[in-house]
matplotlib code that plots the C-alpha trace (Angstrom):
import matplotlib.pyplot as plt

x = [99.3, 100.5, 102.8, 105.7, 107.6, 110.6, 112.1, 113.9, 110.6, 110.5, 114.2, 114.6, 110.8, 109.8, 111.1, 109.6, 108.5, 108.4, 106.4, 107.6, 105.7, 102.5, 99.5, 97.3, 99.4, 98.5, 102.0, 101.8, 98.4, 99.5, 102.4, 100.2, 97.7, 100.3, 101.6, 98.1, 97.5, 100.4, 99.3, 100.1, 103.6, 104.2, 103.1, 105.2, 108.3, 107.3, 106.9, 105.0, 104.1, 104.5, 103.9, 107.1, 106.9, 109.1, 110.3, 111.4, 113.0, 115.2, 115.9, 117.1, 119.0, 117.0, 117.1, 113.9, 111.2, 112.4, 109.5, 109.6, 110.1, 112.7, 113.1, 114.5, 115.8, 115.2, 118.7, 117.5, 119.6, 118.4, 118.3, 116.7, 115.9, 114.1, 111.7, 108.1, 107.0, 108.7, 107.2, 106.7, 108.8, 111.8, 111.4, 110.7, 113.7, 116.0, 114.6, 114.7, 118.3, 119.2, 120.9, 118.4, 115.4, 117.1, 117.4, 113.8, 112.7, 114.9, 113.4, 109.9, 110.5, 111.3]
y = [8.8, 7.3, 4.6, 6.0, 3.5, 5.6, 8.1, 9.9, 11.5, 13.4, 14.5, 18.3, 18.7, 17.0, 15.6, 12.2, 10.5, 6.8, 4.7, 1.1, -1.6, -3.5, -1.2, -3.3, -2.5, 0.2, 1.7, 2.2, 3.8, 6.0, 7.2, 7.9, 9.7, 11.9, 13.1, 13.6, 16.2, 18.3, 18.8, 22.5, 22.0, 19.1, 21.2, 24.1, 21.9, 20.1, 16.8, 13.9, 10.8, 7.5, 3.9, 2.0, -0.8, -3.8, -2.0, 1.0, -1.3, -2.7, 0.7, 2.0, -1.3, -1.8, -4.9, -6.9, -6.1, -2.5, -0.9, 2.8, 6.1, 7.2, 10.8, 11.4, 14.8, 16.7, 15.6, 12.0, 11.1, 9.4, 12.1, 10.0, 6.4, 5.6, 3.0, 4.0, 6.4, 9.5, 12.8, 15.6, 18.1, 15.8, 15.8, 19.6, 20.6, 18.3, 19.7, 23.3, 23.0, 21.9, 24.5, 24.0, 24.5, 27.6, 29.0, 28.3, 30.1, 33.1, 33.3, 33.0, 36.0, 37.9]
z = [101.1, 97.8, 96.8, 94.7, 92.5, 91.7, 94.1, 91.3, 90.2, 93.5, 93.5, 93.9, 94.2, 97.4, 100.7, 101.3, 104.5, 103.8, 106.2, 106.3, 108.2, 108.5, 107.9, 110.3, 113.4, 115.9, 115.8, 112.0, 112.2, 115.1, 113.0, 110.1, 112.3, 113.9, 110.5, 109.1, 111.8, 110.5, 106.9, 106.8, 108.2, 105.8, 102.8, 103.8, 103.7, 100.5, 102.3, 100.8, 102.8, 100.9, 101.9, 102.0, 99.4, 98.7, 95.6, 97.7, 100.3, 97.5, 96.0, 99.4, 100.2, 103.5, 105.5, 105.3, 107.8, 108.7, 110.5, 110.8, 109.1, 106.5, 105.5, 102.0, 101.3, 98.1, 97.0, 97.2, 100.2, 103.4, 106.2, 108.9, 109.5, 112.8, 114.1, 114.8, 116.4, 115.1, 116.1, 113.5, 115.6, 115.2, 111.4, 111.2, 113.3, 111.2, 107.9, 109.1, 109.9, 106.4, 104.1, 101.3, 103.7, 105.2, 101.7, 101.1, 104.2, 103.4, 99.9, 101.3, 103.6, 100.5]

ax = plt.figure().add_subplot(projection="3d")
ax.plot(x, y, z, "-o")
ax.set_aspect("equal")
plt.show()
């Protein structure tokens, strides 16, 4: 997990899962652990997991103390904003239904 400073550097390359919250809480660590078990699925969908920072909070115009997961699409838009805990299947189903992801899957099949 890294701490990205500017979301624009990822636009059109990666989808981002931003984890906002106190890293010392059990719910934050549970969320991190759940996603870490899905590395193949994350990689297949070009998903990077980043720690939500105050800078990103301002960049996304979030209210203070949001604790949860935000999914940013390759286009830079917020696709999901949910409090912890979000299960990977929720994220994968959402992404797999997006037109850009469907085009990626079609291209991968050849």
